[in-house]
C-alpha positions, 0 to 999 in steps of 0.5 A: 503510476509512476508519471501520474505521481509526478504530477499529482504529488498526493499519489506518491509513495516516499516511507518504507511502509508503502509501496507504488505499483504498475496495475497487475505490477508485484512488490515486497515490503517485509514487517516484523512483527514482536507480538500477534496483531491484526492490521489492515492493509490499502491503498491511499489512492483516491477511490482505490479503498472505496473500490476494495483494494484492501485487506488484512494482516494477521500475524499469530 
């Protein structure tokens, strides 16, 4: 993925609310919530959202 993002800059993730992983890779983002909230997380690489790379975050 990192090599791909060098060729296609639209695939780059450069802020603290995202992480780029190789297939089967693992990573961590820590968010702290001050109230109950429901959010959606998803991959922003073209076609990945449509392929099901999406999930919910529920903080209660």
